[in-house]
N, C-alpha and C positions, 0 to 999 in steps of 0.2 A: 625584347629578349636578345641581348648581345652575345656574340660568340667570343670566347676566350680560349687561350691555349690550354691552360690547366686550372681547374678549380681545386684549391687546397682547403679541405674542411677542418678547421681548427687552427687557432693561433697560439697554441702553447709551444713548448720547445721543439716538438716534432714538426709542426706546421711552419714555424719560422725558419728552422734549419732547411726544410725542404724548399721553401720559397727562395732562400738564398742560393741553394744549389741549382734550382731551375733558372734563375736569373743568369747565373754564370754559364748556363748552356744556351742562352739567348732566347729562352721561352718567356712568355708573359703570364705569370701566375696571378690569380685573384684569390686572396685568402679570405675565407668566410668564417667569421667568429660569432657564435650565438650570443655571447654575453656583451657587456658594454666596454670591455677592455681587453688588451692584447697581452695576456699573461697566462692563458690557459686556465688550468684548475688551481694554480698555486694560491690565489687569494682565498680559496675555500678550504685549504688544509688547516690543521690545528695550529694554534698560535706559536707554540714552542718548537715546531718542526725544524730540524737542522739536517743538512745534507750529510751523508756519510762518505762523501768524496771531498777532498780539499778544493779550495778555490782554483788552484792551478790546474786541476783536472776537471773543472766544471764549466767549461766554456763551449759556446756554440761557434761554428766556423766564422772566422773573420772578426771576432771581437773577444779579447780576453776578459775574464771575470775581473772587475775592477776592485781597487782599494785594498788597503790593509795587508795583513800577512797572507801570502799566497798559500800557506799551509794551514790556514784556519778552515773551519767547517762552516760555510755560510748558513745563515738562518733563512727562514721562509721569506721574510720581507726583503732581504737582499736579493733573493732570486726573482721576486716580483719586480723589483726596481731594475734588475739586469734585463729581464725579458722585455719590459716596457721600453727601455732604452734601445735594445736591439731592434725591436719593431720600428721604432722611430727612425733609426738609421737605415733601415732596409728600404730600398727603392722599389717597393711593391705596392700593389693595390690591395689594401687591407680594409675589409668592410665589417665593422662591428654590427651588433644587432641583426645578424644575418644567420638565422637558424634554419639549417637544411633539414627538411622533413622527409624528402624522398629523392632518390636518384633513379632515373630511368635510362635504359639504353635507347639510343637514337642513331641508327645506322652504326658507323664506326665510333661515334661519340656518345655524348650523354646530355640529358636535360635534368637540371636540378630544380626541385620545388622548394621554395622558401616560405617560411611562416609569414602569413600576411597575403599570400597569393602570387607573389612575383616568381619569375622563373629565370633560369640562367642556362644557356647552352655552353658546353665545354667540350673540347676535343679529348680531354683526359681528366681524370679525377684522382686526387690523392686523399685518402681517408686518414686524417691525422687528429682525430677527435679524442684519442686517449682512452682511458678506462674509468676516470673518476665518476662519471655519470652512471656507472653500472656497478655498484658495490656488490661484492659476492657474499651471499648469506647461505652458508652451507647447511645441509641437513644435520642437525644435532639432536641427540636424544631428548625429547620432551620440550624442545625450545618453543614450539608453537603453543604449548599450554602454559608457558610462563606468564604469571600475572603481574610481574614487575615490568620494568622498562627494558626493552631490547633496542640497542643503539649500535649502528655501525660506526667505525672510526671516521667515515666520511662526514658524519654529523657531530663529531666531537671537536670542541674548540679549546676548552681550558678546564682546569680541575674544580674551580670554585662551586659550580652547581652540584657537585657530587660530595660535598663536605659531609662527613658523618655517615655516609652510606656504606653498605656492603656491596662491593663491586667485583664482578668477575670479568676479567679481560681474556678473551679467547684469541689465541694466535701465538706464533713463535718467531715472528719476523721483527725487523727494526721498529716499525710503528707500534706493534703490540708491546714490546719491551719499553720503549720510550714513554708511551702513554701510561702503562701500569706503574712505572717508577715515578712519573710525575704525579699520579693520583695518590700514591701511597702515603705522603705526609698528611693528607686531609681526609682519607677514606681508608677502610679496611679492604685491601685489594689482594686478589689471587690471580696469578697468571697461569692459564691452563691451555693445553693443546694436546693433540694426539701424539705429537713427536716432541722430543726434547729441544730446548733452545740450544742452538749451536753458536757460540761466541767466537769472534775472530778479533785478534789485536789489530789496531789500525796501523801499527808500525812494526816492521820486521827488519832486523839488522840496521836499525836507525833510519830506515826509509819507509814512507807511507806505503800501505798495501797496494794502492793504485799505481805507484811507481813500478812495483814488481809485476802487476797485471799487464801494464803496458810494455815493460822491458821484456817479459817472457813471451808476449804475444797472446797470452790467455784471453785478454780482453776482446780480441778479434777472432777467436776460434769460431767457426760457423756452427754454433750449438744448435741452431734451428734445424740443421740437417742431420746432426749426429744424435740428438736426444729426442725421444718421444715425449718425455715429460721433463720440465726444468728441474735442476738440482735444488736441494733444500737451501733456503735462503740463510745466509750467515748474518748474524747480528754484529755489526762493527762496534767495538766497545773498548774503551781505554781502561776498563776495569771497574768503572763506577756502577754499571748495571749488573755485572756479575756479583759485585760486592753487595749491592742492594738486595738481589735475590737471595744470596747466601744469608743475609741478615733478616730475611723474612719480610722485606718491605719493597716490593710485594713478595708474598710467598709463592712457590711454584708447585703445582699439582698436575697429575694426569687428568685428562678430560673427564668431566662429570658423566655419570652413567644414566641419569634420569632427572626429570624435573616434574614436580607435582605442585601446581599452584605457584606459590612463591618459594618453594623449597627445592634445593638442589641436593642430589645424592652423589657422593664421591665414590671412587672405586673401592675404598675401604669399608663402605656401607654407612658411613656417617652422613648426616643430613644437616642442613642449616638454611636459614632464610637468607635471601639475597634481594637487593633492591634493583640492581642494574646488571645486565649482561651486555658487555661492550664487545662487539665483533671486530677485531682487527684481522680480518680474514681475506684481505686483498680485494681485487677488482677483476672484471672481465671486460673485453673489448666492447666499447659503447658505439655500436654501429647500426642502430635501428633503421636508419635511412637507406640501408642497402638491402633490406629484406625483400624487396620486389625484384631484385636483380638476380636472385639465385646464387649470390656470391658468398653466402654464409652457410655453415653447416647447421645441424639441428640444435646446437647449443648456442648459436649466435656468434661463433668464432669464424673468422674469414677463411675461405679456401684459397690458399696462396702458397707460393714457393719463394722464399727470400723477399717477401713483400710485394710480389707481383701476383695479381689475381689469377687463379687457375681457370676462371670462367671468362673474364674480360681483360685482355692484355692492356687496355687503356686505363684500367683501374689498378691503383697501387695503394700500399699501406705504409705508413711511416710511424715509427715509435712503438710498435708492438713489442711486448716482452718476449725475449728470445727470438725476435724476428730473424736475426742473422747471428748475433753474438751475445756475449754476457752483458754488454753495456747498451744493448739496442734501444731501450726506452729511457736511458739516463741522459743527463746533460752532457756527460763526457763522451757518450758514444753515439748519440742520435745523428750526429753530423755524417758519420760514415754511411749509415743507412740512407740518409737523405741524398747523399751524393750518388749512391747506387740507384735509387729511385729516379733521380734526375737523368742519369745516363740512359737508363732503360726507356724513359719517356721520350727523350730526345731522339733515340733511334726509332722508337715506335711511331712517333708523329712524323718523322721524315719519310715513312713508308705509307702513310695514310693520306 
């Protein structure tokens, strides 16, 4: 059981950016990745996923997003290749097949239990395991009684298995709209949610929306301190999705009011059979390994301020949604959070 400066749990964008920042502070991070590759959850996202930020705004610190038009919107496989290359260039100890099952306090530091029985002692820990492993399944009227298929977007890959089906996609964010529009040519699809879809144009006055977010400073406003709940997610759309919804492919309805067997009841009282309900309802922090530390609230969310644990100062978080700013868990913004975490840990470890 060897001692390390900082154990970083997860090798997605947050873990890699944090490792980069820690190295710049002269610390020795060990990055622990449960899977067989260093690209976080990206290989498990649906095949057609594209970023809603252009390549020029989708880089981690120290390595621009490569190739092609910098104003293009990279697709999933490009992001996987980019993160894999970033990890390869990073002078850090990255250990795949290293699934952390529990973290224990050990004096001022920590001991990490790994699947298979090995243990690792670390002076500090960064939880950068993201959210993909904990899909959010909200309480919806009658959902538990539905006799068809209930699937979360985490399990969706491509439209072909749903050909000819009646599919209801629940959600109002980017993934919900993208998946519903992709399914519409091969299935009868309804997009439904409690709140309306809010579309935003990707370009304003000839400039990409993210240029204005950066130029005005909105991207770095400390929303984590100012807002109790995050704002409604905007769907970045050049017009194709708005037009598709207007044409009824998919159609848009308010959330169903009941389910009985395979039948869904809509707010107007009409009912119909459905084959699949697909939940594009987001994710929650995936931090089961911290349960014994008392570092989580009753819902499994971390107790923290700006990414620093309120319970253990040597425990930090990277890439949480709204951790510090609008862009906290995005490729374009996670570098700022990573730098903040590294600065905190450098000071903390100098005192312990």
